[in-house]
C-alpha angles and dihedrals in degrees: 000000000000115000114248114218122188130184139187136206120190112215132205118169091313131184101262096217094053091043092050090055090056092048093046091050092056094046097045095094144088090229119110099261139169124185128204119203108200106191115201091176120123090242133034095235090131093057093102096044089120139004108215128130088225091064123079118190124204123183110216107174094166084080100209092181141271100292095039091053092050088049089062089057094044090054089052089048090057089058089056091050093240117185094199135025127196119210101203132184117228090236096057127097134171143173127266113274098041095096092041093056093045090050092051091049090051089049089052094046109045094179093068114103098175133015132187127190126218109292120215136182114242088261089058096253112141123251114219099224101144109098145169118244103284129251120207087262092056094053102031114011097044091058092059100035108120094197104091096188090056091048093049091050091053091044090057089059103030094046091040090234090152089072093068091229089252104116138057108265142167109249123183097209119039126177120267092224091089118012113169102195134193105229095213088057091050090049086053101047101025139245129295113306103253091203085081110073095190138337119040099033090110091051091053092048093048089052093050090049090054090048088052092056098258128130123237107207140193111213112189097176087093127036141203133197122239124187088204119184117186095230092177089062093053103043130054090209092055091043088056091049090050092051092049090050091050092051091050092048095050092043086056100043104022135274114229097346106060109136095179092054091051092049094047093048092045092051093048093049092048091054094045095047096045 
């Protein structure tokens, strides 16, 4: 039986050239793939971005948020009996072979629920997107801390920079720019929490996967490129959305007293430092 792999990209008034690179990356494979474009833009001007029978476009101008839009695609993926689903940002691109190798690794390691490759900027600098489960300081306080040395010291630990990002490792919080998900795991733990409009929905899903007994894994033997602009650092509106998401997340999982977070982070650090 041939593996069915679906993917989804959530659109919102995107640069067409950058978006096309993301679409082409996903389609440039001999794997059995199907891509959903969920367009949260006010208009459907991106509808004709590509003409390929493997691409399904859905205009969704109500804009329910990042996770909620991906949920629409994941529900469609279930109807196509997909074994794997890729949540892909519209500003990511990669070379042929990346998805094939990740798929094989998932096939060989059935306890993995989510896997992320090494993520690079277009100039080949590394993006530090492997993280511990966040504390309120990591998501709120760190942003406003004026003491750069203190922030960098915390970054080295929180973003696991001390590992060198050169080995396969279990990571409790992986970026949402490229989430390669096992569909049976998602059916087990549930979809993205739609109470989070944007920012933090991937953290919540990774945590639920871990709670469900699945591994969330960083796999640096393949890499992708991510243009990556911290929108929440450039716009007060996005900063506000990010703060609201953080409040929702910590109300759900715990603010300063979160025993499970402490145990998960401690276990991960012990393994990585051993």
